N, C-alpha and C positions, 0 to 999 in steps of 0.2 A: 411466550415471547412474541411479539410483534412488532412492526416498524413503525416509528415517529418522524414526520416532517422534521427537517432542521427548524422551519419557519415558523412550527406550533411551539419548539422549544428556544425560541426569539420571542417569541409571545408569552408563554409562560415563563420566563427570566424573570424571578423578581429583584434579584441580586443584584442585577446589573442593569435598571429601569433605562438610564441614559447611556448610549453608548457615543464615544465618542471615533472617529475615522482611525482605523488601526492601520495595520501594516498594508502597502499598498501591494497588493501581493499578484493583481493583474498585472502591473507596471512589473513589478520584477519576473513574473513568470515570463511575461512575452518578452522580456530582455533577453531570460536563460533561454527562452527558446523550448522549455522541457520536454513541450510535447513530441518535438521530432527526436528526442532522446528514447522515447519509449517505444518499444516493438511496436506492439500492438493496437496503437492507436493508428497507425497507418497501413496496418495488414492485420488481415482478419483472424483473430484467435482465436482458440478457446479457454486455453488456462496457461495464466503466470503465474513464476512465483518470486516473492520477494523474498531472500534471504540472507542471512549474516550472523555472527557471532550476538551474541548478548550485548546491549549496548551501543550498538553499533547506530541505531536511530531507524530501524526499518519498520516499525509502526507510526514513526511519523513520519516518513519519506512515505509509507504507502496513503496514507490520510491526505498529504501533500498531493499526491499524485490523484486519488480522488478529485480533492480540491480543482485542482487543476483540469481534470474532463470536465468538471460540471461548468465552472467559469468558464473557460475558454472554448470547451468544446459540446458546451450544453448536452451532455450526455449524463442519462439520468444514473445515479449511483446510489449504490446499495449497500450500508457498510454493516458489518458481523461481528459485532465487538463481544472478543467472551472472555476481556479481563478488565476491561473500564466499562464504567456506566454511560447512559447514552449522556448525561449532561457534562461528564468530564470531554469525550468526544465532541462534543458541540462548541467547547471552551478552546479547546486544540485546533477544529477548525475554524474557529471564529478569529484568531491569530494570524488565520492564511487569509482572511479575507480584508476586502475594502472597510467593509462598512455594514453596517445594520442592513442595508438596502440591498447591498448584494448579499447578505446573508439570505434577506427576506426569498430570492430571485434564485437561488441554488437548487438544481433538483438533485437532493441527497436525503436519503432516510437511513435513520439508525435503527438498528434491533442487537440492544444489547444483554445479553446472557452468559452468566458465570457457566461456559465450558456448556456444550452440547454435542448430541449423538449426531453422528451421519445421517441418521431415519428425520429428524427436526431439522437439521438446516435442509435436507433436497424437499420436505414438505413444505418448507417455507418459502423455499426459492421457486419450488412448481407451482405453487399456488397465488403467488402472490407479486411474482416478479415476469414480464411479457418482453422487457427490452433494457437495454444497458448493459453497466459493468458491475458485478458482484464481487466487495472486497470482504477479504475472512482474515481474522487477526485471533488463535492464528494455528496452526495444524494443530499443535502440542496438545492445544486444550479441546481439539474434538476427539471426542469419545468412537472411537472404532476400536476393531481388531486389529490394524495394522494401517502404517502410513500408506504403504502399496493400494490398500481398499481405500484409504479418506480417496489421493490423487486421482485413482477408475472412476471411482464414483461421482466427483467433483468433473471429473472431466465429460462422464456419460451424462451428466444433468445440462454443462454448459453444450454438449452436441446437440440435445436433443430439445433445447429450449433457447438456441439461437443466440447464446449467453457470451459474454467473457468473464470468469473469473479467476479475480487475483488472491493469493492466499500467500501470506508470510510465515516462516518458518527459520527456526536457529539452528545456527551451525556451530558444530566444536571450534575451536580456536584455531585460525589458520596463521601459520607465520611462513617464511620464507618468501624468496621473490616472487613476481609473477608466475613465472612458468610452476614454482613450484607449489604457490598453490591454487591453481588450474590442476592438477596433476592430483591433490589431495579433495579439491571440489571433485573431481571425474571420478569419483571411487560413490558418490553418492546414488547410486542406479536407481531409488525410487523415485528422483526425480524425473526420468526419462518419461513421465507421461506427461511433463510441458510440452506447451509449444517456447515459452521463451522464461528462462531465470534469469533475476536480474540481481547479482549479488553486491553486497554494499561492503567494504575493507575499507577499515582505518589505523595504521600505524599508533601504537601505544606513543603517550606526551612525552614529547622530546624537550626537557628545558632549553637545551644549548638552540633550539629551532621550534622557538612555540608557534610559530606562523603553519607550520607544518600542520598542526592540530584541527586545520581549518579543514583541509583535504578528506575526500573520501573519495575513494575508487569504485568505481560503478564496472563490474562486469557483464556483459550480459551475451548470451549463447543460449541455446536449446540445450531439452533433455540428454542429447547425446553427444554434447559439447563437440559436435563438430565443425562449427563456424563460433567463435569467439572475436568479440569488440571492448576492448577497454579504455574507460572516458574516467576521465575526473573532474569529480562534482566539485565547488566550493562551496561546502555544507552551509555554515553560519552565515556566509554572505548571500547564499539564494533561498535558505530556508527558515532563516531565523533572523535575516537582516543587521546582523551584526557589525 
């Protein structure tokens, strides 16, 4: 288990030696002003969760958040990918970045390991990382006695090291209106160690209203669901430049 800097992956990439200008993420992200929609950017937090049912794009959203934090906030970002290789993560981040010069400057490091136990994560974080934001994708792939144990340990690490940790996790299928969805989410008591929970929700594709397929609802709340804020993201427009 070791971290690799994004710029090192760029240097060692032999498949695409000539990079053109990619998506102008800096312009897109500044127009969207996504940083103001992410709670832990403006407030001191220790543990945040990005949650959704499978297929909603939580891993993509996590990488978009990391890229934004590094690109606009100049925050060191460390990504533990427990399901993709470092090369796959590199290419996905490159799709968000402006060009190879931008990639070269981004303070992002990637550690790819197929599954990992909580003790290994703790050791790598405490010995390698001194500041910035840690992203872990995903909680289901962390080998631990329970989700409660995983969250409690990560929260303890974040407090001890004065870091922010962002963790992705899957949810069961959630249906119904906003109030009904929130009722289902509030039953997930193992989330109550988190300072912030960001839940992505998108309705099934509607052939009568295909434009709605681009809309993603972002529910921002705390682990006790005492304060809830509903926002609408326009996924393809802002994250895929469609």
